[in-house]
N, C-alpha and C positions, 0 to 999 in steps of 0.2 A: 868953504871946502868942507866936505864930510870926513870926519875923522872916524875910521872904522872901528877903532877901539872903544870909542865913547858914544858915537851917534847911531850905530846900528843896533837893531834888535831883531827878534824873531817872532813869528806868529806861533802860538802855542799849538795851532792845528798841525803844524810840521811834526809834532810829537804826539799825534792822535793815538798812536799805539800804546802809549804810556798813560795810565789814568792817574798815578800817584803824582801830586804836585811836587813832593820832594825829589822825586827821581827827574821830573821835568826841569826843575831848577837846576839840578846837578848837571843835566845834559846841556842846558843853556850855558852854564859856566864852562863846560868841557869844550864847547865849540868856540870858546873865546869871547862870548858875549855877556853882557849883564842887564839886558833890557827885553821885555817881552810884551807882546800884545796878547792878552789872555782871551780865549774863546770859551764858549759854553761847554766844550768837551772837558774842560779843566775847572770850571767854576759854575755853580748853580746861582745864576744872577737873580733868581726869584726868591732865594732863601737867605734872608738877612742873617740868620743865625750861623751861617757858614762863612760869611764875609771875612771876619777878623782872622779866623783860622787860615784861610786861603791866602790872605794878604801876608800874614806873618810868615808863612812857609817861604814865600819868595823873598821877603825882606831878610829873614835869617840867612838865606843863601847868598845874599848880596845881588839879587835880581830885581830890578825896578820894573813894575808894572806901569808901562807908559800909556797903554791903551787897552780897551776891551773891544771885543767884536768878532765877527760882524753880527750886529744886532739888527733885528727887524724893528723899524720905526713906523708904526701905523697909527699913531695918534691915540694909543691906549695909555693914557697918563698914569694910572696906578701901576701897570706892568713896567713901563718904561722908566718911571721914576726910580725903581729899584736898580736899574742899569746905572743911572746917574749917580745913585748913592753909593754903589760899589766903587765906581770910578773915582769918585771924589775921596772915598776913604783910602783908597790905594794910591792917590796922588797922581792919577793919570790925567793928562791934560786934554785928551780927546778919546772919542770912541768911534770906530768905524761902524757905519750903518747901511742899510739899504731901505729905502722909502717904498712902501707898497704903492703901486700904480692906482689901486682903487681908492686910496685914502687920501690923496693930495687934494688940495693944499692944506687940509686940517692937520695932517701929520707934521707938516713944517712947523705950524704954530706951537704945538706941543714940544717938539724938539728945540725950538728957539727959546721957549720959556724955561724949560728944564736946564737948558745949556747955561742960560744966564743965572738961574737959581743956584746951580751947583758948580758953575765955573768950569765946565767941562764942555769943550767944543764937539761938534758933530761933523764927522767926515764921511761923505758918500763913498762907498766902495763900489766901483763900477764893475758889475758882473757880466761884462762882455756883450755880444751881439744879441743874445737871447733876452736880455734884461733891458727894460725901458730907459735905465740910466747908464747904459753902456756907450752912448755916443756923446761927443762934445756938444752937439747942438741941444740935446736934452739937458745936460749939465748946465749949459749957459742959461737955459730957460729957468732952471731951479735956482741958480745963483741970482738971477734977476728978481726972483720972487721971495728971497730969503735975505736974512741979515748976514753980517760977516762972521757970525758964530757957526754957520753951516759951510763946510768946505769939502775938500776932496782928499780921500786916501786912494791914490791911483794904484791900480794893480796893473802892472805892466803887460802880463800874460793876458788878462782879460781885455785890456786896451787893444792888443794885437788881434785877439779873437773878433773884436768888434771892427776891425779895419780902421783903428785909430792909431796914430803914431804917438807913443807914450811921451816922447820929448816935446812934441808939439802941444799935447795936453798940458804937460808940466809948465811950459812957457805961457800958454794961454790962461791957466788958472793959478799961476804962481802965487798971487796974493791970497789964495784960498787953498793952497796946497798944505795940508796938515800932516800927511804921512804917505808912505809908499809900501806896496807889497811887490817885491821884485822876485 
């Protein structure tokens, strides 16, 4: 059973109108949460010199960075390795991603390798009917072609947009369900 006080977090994109991380952390605490999935609106995942400062801002406020994303995963090892480095430094257990349709299956291999190297799992964010990974059928195919370090961060609104029932998706992919955007 989910304990709302300890198991729920918020996606930092919800606070996209606020650019200051200290303010975002304060707002997270104000709504009664202490976990966040940090997105690129609030962190430059390509600039390693900023990593420690951003991470410390949230730690000092008592907000745990549990994930980052949604990150593009197209098999660009040098670029994507920085995402994994940030996530590992922050103590995040996974990052939500979307794989580029024109880069598979190579993008899977890079994500699997970096996931193992940094011990940060990769969770596909299903971006609805317009995106190639919006359907359960395509997700089934990806999970068939990847190892257990690649899973799902189900977005319930995007699932409904793709005419997918989120509860059925959660049941079907339960062993690979790493997170949810509700």
